[in-house]
KEROSE-402062 format. One record per residue (C-alpha): residue in three letters; residue number from 1; x, y, z. Coordinates in steps of 0.5 Angstrom, whole numbers, plus 500, padded with zeros to 3 digits. Layout:
! KEROSE-402062
SITE   rest    nr     x     y     z
SITE    ala   NUM     X     Y     Z
...
This chain:
! KEROSE-402062
SITE   rest    nr     x     y     z
SITE    met     1   500   500   500
SITE    arg     2   503   507   498
SITE    leu     3   503   512   503
SITE    phe     4   504   519   499
SITE    val     5   507   525   502
SITE    ile     6   505   532   500
SITE    leu     7   510   537   501
SITE    leu     8   507   544   503
SITE    leu     9   514   548   503
SITE    leu    10   519   547   498
SITE    pro    11   526   550   500
SITE    val    12   529   554   494
SITE    gly    13   535   550   491
SITE    leu    14   539   550   485
SITE    tyr    15   536   544   482
SITE    ala    16   529   546   478
SITE    gln    17   524   541   478
SITE    arg    18   522   538   471
SITE    thr    19   517   533   468
SITE    ile    20   521   526   465
SITE    asn    21   517   522   460
SITE    gly    22   519   515   459
SITE    val    23   516   508   457
SITE    val    24   517   501   460
SITE    leu    25   518   495   457
SITE    asp    26   519   487   458
SITE    ser    27   526   486   457
SITE    glu    28   524   479   453
SITE    thr    29   517   480   450
SITE    lys    30   519   488   449
SITE    lys    31   511   489   450
SITE    pro    32   509   495   455
SITE    leu    33   509   494   462
SITE    glu    34   503   497   466
SITE    phe    35   502   498   473
SITE    val    36   510   499   474
SITE    asp    37   511   503   480
SITE    val    38   516   509   478
SITE    tyr    39   518   514   483
SITE    thr    40   524   518   486
SITE    lys    41   525   521   493
SITE    asp    42   519   526   493
SITE    ser    43   515   523   487
SITE    tyr    44   511   517   485
SITE    thr    45   507   515   479
SITE    leu    46   505   509   475
SITE    thr    47   505   507   468
SITE    asn    48   499   506   464
SITE    ala    49   497   501   458
SITE    asp    50   502   504   453
SITE    gly    51   508   503   459
SITE    lys    52   508   510   459
SITE    phe    53   509   515   465
SITE    glu    54   510   522   467
SITE    leu    55   514   524   473
SITE    glu    56   516   531   476
SITE    val    57   523   530   478
SITE    glu    58   529   535   480
SITE    arg    59   535   530   480
SITE    gly    60   538   524   482
SITE    ser    61   535   517   480
SITE    ile    62   528   514   478
SITE    his    63   526   507   481
SITE    phe    64   522   502   477
SITE    asn    65   518   496   481
SITE    leu    66   513   491   479
SITE    ile    67   511   485   482
SITE    gly    68   515   479   479
SITE    tyr    69   520   483   476
SITE    glu    70   527   485   478
SITE    lys    71   527   493   481
SITE    thr    72   531   497   476
SITE    thr    73   534   504   477
SITE    arg    74   536   510   472
SITE    asp    75   540   516   473
SITE    ile    76   537   522   471
SITE    glu    77   541   526   466
SITE    ser    78   541   534   467
SITE    asn    79   536   538   463
SITE    ser    80   533   531   460
SITE    thr    81   526   531   459
SITE    val    82   525   524   456
SITE    leu    83   528   517   459
SITE    asp    84   531   512   454
SITE    met    85   527   506   454
SITE    val    86   527   502   460
SITE    tyr    87   527   494   460
SITE    met    88   525   490   466
SITE    lys    89   527   483   467
SITE    ser    90   523   477   470
SITE    lys    91   525   474   477
SITE    phe    92   523   467   475
SITE    tyr    93   526   462   471
SITE    glu    94   521   460   465
SITE    leu    95   517   454   465
SITE    asp    96   513   450   460
SITE    glu    97   506   452   459
SITE    val    98   503   445   460
SITE    leu    99   503   444   468
SITE    ile   100   503   437   471
SITE    thr   101   498   434   476
SITE    asn   102   501   435   483
SITE    thr   103   496   432   488
SITE    ser   104   501   434   493
SITE    leu   105   500   441   492
SITE    ser   106   495   445   496
SITE    leu   107   494   453   497
SITE    lys   108   495   452   504
SITE    asp   109   502   450   503
SITE    phe   110   503   457   500
SITE    ile   111   498   462   502
SITE    arg   112   496   465   509
SITE    val   113   490   469   508
SITE    gly   114   487   470   515
SITE    lys   115   493   474   518
SITE    asn   116   496   478   512
SITE    tyr   117   489   482   510
SITE    pro   118   485   487   513
SITE    phe   119   478   484   516
SITE    glu   120   476   490   520
SITE    pro   121   473   496   516
SITE    tyr   122   478   501   513
SITE    thr   123   478   507   508
SITE    glu   124   483   509   503
SITE    ser   125   483   514   497
SITE    phe   126   483   511   490
SITE    phe   127   483   512   482
SITE    met   128   479   508   478
SITE    arg   129   479   508   470
SITE    thr   130   473   505   466
SITE    leu   131   474   504   458
SITE    leu   132   469   501   453
SITE    lys   133   471   500   446
SITE    arg   134   466   498   440
SITE    asn   135   469   494   435
SITE    asp   136   476   496   437
SITE    ser   137   474   504   438
SITE    ile   138   473   508   444
SITE    ile   139   466   509   446
SITE    lys   140   466   511   453
SITE    leu   141   471   513   458
SITE    gln   142   471   515   465
SITE    asp   143   476   516   471
SITE    ile   144   474   517   478
SITE    asn   145   478   519   484
SITE    gly   146   475   518   491
SITE    leu   147   474   515   498
SITE    ile   148   472   507   499
SITE    arg   149   470   504   506
SITE    arg   150   471   497   506
SITE    lys   151   468   492   512
SITE    gln   152   474   487   510
SITE    leu   153   478   486   503
SITE    leu   154   478   478   502
SITE    ala   155   473   473   504
SITE    thr   156   474   466   508
SITE    gly   157   470   460   510
SITE    lys   158   470   463   517
SITE    lys   159   469   470   515
SITE    pro   160   465   471   509
SITE    arg   161   464   477   505
SITE    pro   162   459   482   509
SITE    lys   163   453   485   506
SITE    asn   164   454   492   503
SITE    asn   165   461   491   504
SITE    ile   166   463   498   501
SITE    gly   167   461   505   501
SITE    val   168   464   510   496
SITE    his   169   465   518   496
SITE    val   170   467   521   489
SITE    ala   171   471   527   489
SITE    asn   172   473   528   482
SITE    met   173   470   525   475
SITE    arg   174   472   526   468
SITE    lys   175   468   522   463
SITE    ala   176   467   522   455
SITE    ala   177   462   518   451
SITE    ile   178   459   517   445
SITE    lys   179   451   516   445
SITE    glu   180   448   509   443
SITE    asn   181   441   507   443
SITE    asp   182   442   503   450
SITE    ile   183   443   496   447
SITE    tyr   184   450   495   450
SITE    phe   185   450   490   456
SITE    glu   186   450   493   463
SITE    met   187   457   494   466
SITE    trp   188   459   493   473
SITE    gly   189   457   497   479
SITE    leu   190   462   499   484
SITE    ala   191   460   494   489
SITE    gly   192   460   488   483
SITE    met   193   467   491   482
SITE    asp   194   469   490   489
SITE    lys   195   467   483   489
SITE    val   196   470   481   483
SITE    leu   197   477   483   484
SITE    ser   198   477   480   491
SITE    ser   199   475   473   489
SITE    ile   200   481   470   488
SITE    ala   201   481   463   490
SITE    val   202   482   457   486
SITE    ser   203   480   450   488
SITE    pro   204   486   445   487
SITE    lys   205   479   440   485
SITE    tyr   206   479   444   479
SITE    phe   207   486   446   477
SITE    asn   208   493   443   477
SITE    leu   209   498   447   481
SITE    glu   210   505   448   480
SITE    ala   211   510   452   484
SITE    asn   212   516   456   481
SITE    leu   213   521   459   486
SITE    ser   214   524   465   484
SITE    lys   215   532   466   483
SITE    asn   216   533   469   490
SITE    gly   217   528   465   493
SITE    thr   218   524   470   496
SITE    lys   219   518   469   492
SITE    asn   220   514   463   490
SITE    lys   221   510   463   483
SITE    leu   222   504   458   484
SITE    met   223   501   457   477
SITE    phe   224   495   453   476
SITE    lys   225   491   451   469
SITE    ala   226   484   448   469
SITE    lys   227   483   440   469
SITE    ser   228   479   436   464
SITE    thr   229   474   436   470
SITE    tyr   230   473   443   469
SITE    glu   231   468   447   465
SITE    asn   232   473   452   462
SITE    leu   233   478   448   460
SITE    ser   234   482   454   457
SITE    ala   235   482   457   464
SITE    lys   236   489   458   467
SITE    gly   237   493   463   471
SITE    arg   238   498   464   477
SITE    tyr   239   499   467   484
SITE    ile   240   506   471   486
SITE    ile   241   507   469   493
SITE    asp   242   511   472   499
SITE    ser   243   515   466   501
SITE    gln   244   516   469   508
SITE    asp   245   509   472   510
SITE    met   246   506   467   505
SITE    ala   247   502   473   503
SITE    ile   248   499   473   495
SITE    glu   249   502   479   492
SITE    glu   250   499   478   485
SITE    tyr   251   493   474   482
SITE    tyr   252   492   473   475
SITE    phe   253   487   469   472
SITE    ile   254   485   469   464
SITE    asp   255   480   465   460
SITE    asp   256   480   466   453
SITE    arg   257   474   461   451
SITE    pro   258   467   463   449
SITE    thr   259   462   461   454
SITE    lys   260   457   456   451
SITE    glu   261   450   460   453
SITE    phe   262   448   467   450
SITE    thr   263   444   472   455
SITE    gln   264   438   475   451
SITE    lys   265   435   481   453
SITE    arg   266   431   487   449
SITE    gly   267   432   484   442
SITE    ile   268   440   483   443
SITE    lys   269   444   477   445
SITE    tyr   270   451   477   448
SITE    arg   271   456   472   451
SITE    asn   272   463   473   454
SITE    val   273   469   471   449
SITE    phe   274   475   473   454
SITE    tyr   275   476   474   461
SITE    glu   276   482   477   465
SITE    val   277   483   479   472
SITE    asn   278   490   482   475
SITE    val   279   490   484   482
SITE    his   280   496   486   486
SITE    phe   281   497   487   493
SITE    ser   282   502   491   497
SITE    lys   283   504   491   505
SITE    asn   284   503   497   509
SITE    lys   285   509   498   513
SITE    glu   286   504   501   519
SITE    thr   287   499   496   519
SITE    ala   288   503   490   517
SITE    leu   289   497   488   513
SITE    tyr   290   497   487   505
SITE    tyr   291   492   491   501
SITE    met   292   489   492   494
SITE    asp   293   494   496   491
SITE    lys   294   492   496   483
SITE    ala   295   488   491   479
SITE    lys   296   485   491   472
SITE    leu   297   479   487   469
SITE    asn   298   478   486   462
SITE    val   299   472   483   459
SITE    lys   300   471   482   451
SITE    val   301   463   481   449
SITE    glu   302   460   478   443
SITE    leu   303   454   482   442
SITE    tyr   304   448   480   436
SITE    glu   305   443   486   435
SITE    gly   306   436   483   432
SITE    gly   307   437   478   426
SITE    asn   308   444   481   424
SITE    leu   309   449   475   423
SITE    ile   310   455   480   424
SITE    pro   311   457   481   431
SITE    ile   312   459   487   435
SITE    met   313   465   486   439
SITE    tyr   314   465   490   446
SITE    asp   315   472   491   450
SITE    ala   316   471   493   457
SITE    ser   317   476   494   462
SITE    tyr   318   477   497   469
SITE    val   319   483   499   472
SITE    trp   320   483   500   480
SITE    phe   321   489   504   484
SITE    gly   322   489   504   491
SITE    leu   323   493   510   494
SITE    asn   324   493   511   501
SITE    leu   325   489   509   508
SITE    val   326   485   515   510
SITE    lys   327   484   515   518
SITE    thr   328   476   516   518
SITE    asp   329   471   511   521
SITE    lys   330   465   514   516
SITE    ile   331   465   517   509
SITE    lys   332   459   521   506
SITE    glu   333   457   516   500
SITE    asn   334   454   520   494
SITE    val   335   454   515   489
SITE    ser   336   450   508   488
SITE    lys   337   454   502   489
SITE    thr   338   450   498   484
SITE    lys   339   449   502   479
SITE    asp   340   453   501   472
SITE    val   341   459   505   473
SITE    leu   342   459   509   467
SITE    lys   343   452   512   468
SITE    leu   344   455   515   475
SITE    asp   345   455   523   474
SITE    tyr   346   459   528   478
SITE    pro   347   462   535   476
SITE    tyr   348   468   536   472
SITE    asp   349   474   539   476
SITE    glu   350   479   542   470
SITE    ala   351   484   544   475
SITE    phe   352   485   537   479
SITE    trp   353   485   533   472
SITE    asn   354   490   538   469
SITE    asn   355   495   538   475
SITE    gln   356   495   530   476
SITE    asn   357   500   526   473
SITE    phe   358   498   519   476
SITE    leu   359   493   517   472
SITE    leu   360   495   519   465
SITE    leu   361   491   518   459
SITE    thr   362   494   514   453
SITE    asp   363   495   517   446
SITE    glu   364   488   513   444
SITE    met   365   484   516   450
SITE    lys   366   487   523   448
SITE    ser   367   485   523   441
SITE    phe   368   478   520   443
SITE    ile   369   477   526   448
SITE    lys   370   479   531   442
SITE    glu   371   475   528   437
SITE    leu   372   468   529   442
SITE    gln   373   470   536   444
SITE    asn   374   471   538   436
SITE    ser   375   465   535   434
SITE    asn   376   459   539   431
SITE    ser   377   454   535   434
SITE    lys   378   453   535   442
SITE    asn   379   447   531   441
SITE    glu   380   451   525   439
SITE    tyr   381   456   525   445
SITE    asn   382   456   526   453
SITE    thr   383   461   529   457
SITE    asn   384   462   533   463
SITE    met   385   468   536   461
SITE    asp   386   464   542   457
């Protein structure tokens, strides 16, 4: 869990603060890495889906950290505003994709939930980004900043999930959307997202397990793949576990096989054809507990309207960033927890969004917003940024 320090008074010095831009890639695949912690002594941000970041710095070094990868440091050159490509290496040895059934492995041998995660109410600040694409083109974008109050983070057999587990206060929002004829499937609400992102248990009854210790022995990568007795044979994923605490630091699950059944509603039918969830947890130094640090959910939906034989493809993604714990027992709830998150409304604060570099827009998102703002027909789109 990250703790932010706000510097109210800055001494006059010899070094001018400037903005550094850069891109972080996987050293083997050369693909962009999202969720990388990028920080200096006084500044912090994250890479976006393009692997890009923007950070305010003075001098010294920039550090890069991502679960499952070796930490990397780059020195800042004087007067430089662009950093060369940053490549990060995996901490783990590569193993074969096919997992061998190992009935002796159990999650209990690697993971302890009860002592590592909060089961008492707590409040934290957060950022959340929701993006919806239709046939590979953005049609809806929404960023939310606010507070969330949880009764507990995860659930166990002895401590099941409480009803009304969360309350939410929205402090800042920006949204832009192309209007449709309300034919698209319902998106999750905030309560639904909380449930999905904290449901991270897989049963050895349905999945084969294989453990892979990191090169330095501090992490375990516990990989799983569906058995022939499980309905979704393509489902697989991994846990990355702190060997000492036996705490989950990352959960990843992917199922790229279409569901058999369609949902039918108001003249349309649709089904999921892709599902992917990635959740990171980080240990808070003060409480010694692990909290949801960042998370992403991707869903691809195949939708047929009327008698059309050509499907409409929707790609929905939710990105969650937990910021810092907030010492308060109550928050003023001001949005629905169950309502489709893209239908929530809150006024736009231009100064807030212009002055934050934590949740960077991708180039594609910038083009989408610019296209809407330059449109001559405001009846065709909906935004709170006018």
